[in-house]
N, C-alpha and C positions, 0 to 999 in steps of 0.2 A: 505494499501498499506507498501509495506515494502521500507523502500530510507536508503543509504547505503553510509555515508560519507566520502571520501579518501582523508586526506594533499595533495596536492603533495609533493616530495623525496626534498631530503636536494639541497639551491642552494647558490652561494656563502655570501647571504647578515644573510643567518642563521648563518654562521657558525663563520663570522665577527661581528655577533653582530651588524645590524647597522638598522634603517631604512631605507626604499629601495623601489623605483615605479619603479627602471629600471624595465624589461621584459629580466630579465633571465630564461636560460636556467639549468640543473638540473648538480649540480657534477656527479662527477663519482661515489663518496659517493649515493647521488639522485638515482641513474641511478638502481644500485645495489640494495636500498629499495625499488623501485619500481620491482625492477626482485625477491627481496622477495615477492613485495606481491602477483604479478601476480601470486605464485605457491600455496597461502593459501589462493586467490577467484577465482581459474582456474573451480573447480567446480558448481561454485553461476552462480544467473540464472539471466539474467538481463532485460529488453524490451528493457532496451535502458540506455548508456551514459553522463551523463550532468556536461558538464565542464566550467571552469572559460574559458576567452581566451585569459588567457598568455601562452605564451611559455614552460614554466613550467611547470603547468598544461596539457596541448595540448599530451605534453610530458609523464607528467605519463599515460596520461588515453590510448595511446597509447601503454605502453610498458603492464600496468595492462587489454587490451581488445583481452587473446587468442583466445577469439567468433568471435571475429569480430565484436561486434554487431551495431547500428549504435549509432556515438557519437553525439552531440550537444551543444554549444558551448550561452553562456548567461550571457550576460556583468555585471547583478544584482548578483551574485558568484565571481565578482572581489575580489578583498579582498581591506582592506580598505584603502585606497587613504591617506598617512602619511603629503603627502604637504610635505612647503616648511623642512620638516626634512628630507626628501631624503636625505640618506649619512652621516648620523647624528648618533653618538650615543646610544642608546636604555639609555644610561644612561642621556640624556642631557631630561629628560621628568624623569616626574614619575611613573613609573608600569603602579601602582596600580587607578591612575586617569586615565590612556588612557585610563585604560578597564576598569573603574567606568561608566557605565549604566546612572548614577544620580552624575558625577559632573559636576561641572560649571564654569571649568580649560581649555579653547580653545588652544590649543598647534600647534601655527602658521595658517595656511591653510589647518591642518592635517582635513580630512572626519569629521564632529560629530559622535557623536557615536549612536548616535537616529536617525539622519539618513541614518547610513550604515545599522541597525540591521532594520530599518525600507525597505530597498530598499531589502535585506537579508527574509522580512518575505511577500514582497514581491510576489518574486519567492516564496516562500515555498505555501502561500494559492494557489497560481496561480497553482503547482504542485500539487492540491486538483480536482484539478477539470480534471488534465488527468484521462485516462483509466487502468492506466501502474499496475500493481502486485507486483513489484520491478526494482526499480533506483538504477543507482549507479553514486554521482556526487562526480567529482572532486576538485578541490577547497580548500582555505587557509584555518591557523591557528585561524584567523580574524573572518572568515565566519565559522568555527567549532562551534565560542563558540555565535557566532548568533542561530545557529544552535541550540545548547544547551540553549541559552535565548526562544526558538520559544514553543523547547518540552517541555524543565520544568520555565517555569517560569523567566523574572527575578528577581526575591527574594532580595533583600541586594545589585545588581547591582554588585557584581564584579565577575568581567571575565577573570582574568589578566592569571589564572592555570586554567583554565576551557577549554582547545581550544588543540585539536591535536595534536604530535608530528609527524614528519615527514612520511610522507605512513603507520601511523594508519589509524584503520577502525570503524564505530562507528554507530551502527546501531538504526535508529529510524522508527515508528508504526506510521503511518500520514492518 
């Protein structure tokens, strides 16, 4: 099965460089990014689109879905919950450590990276049992980091720079 993962378009907290648990919609730039992605993938065939249930991922999925595929939503591909870091600048954490699988640092009430990856891995393990040939996943940067770990291994555990940019797409074979 071909699995394509897309990160949602830009949202305000991306621009501001802050952690956020807010359910934001796309910025104007984010809408443009999704429209550009739509043009890139409009001739691709998918059996289904699976998206995170947040507004930004729903909006991105709807924009790119020119062929009116069924869209389902799955909580397991929500972004890593940043807990009480929400609203704070990214610089309040050591970003390398925040995205280090082997880190023992716990930042406030933020979701532990191992628990987060386990949640996404469970989603992918279940997806393997389906009869799809091609699936489009619309999710988040953190989820794309977990996908990287699932398909390429944990390795040195450093995932800070292994996530997708807004409306970037990556293909995997499941």
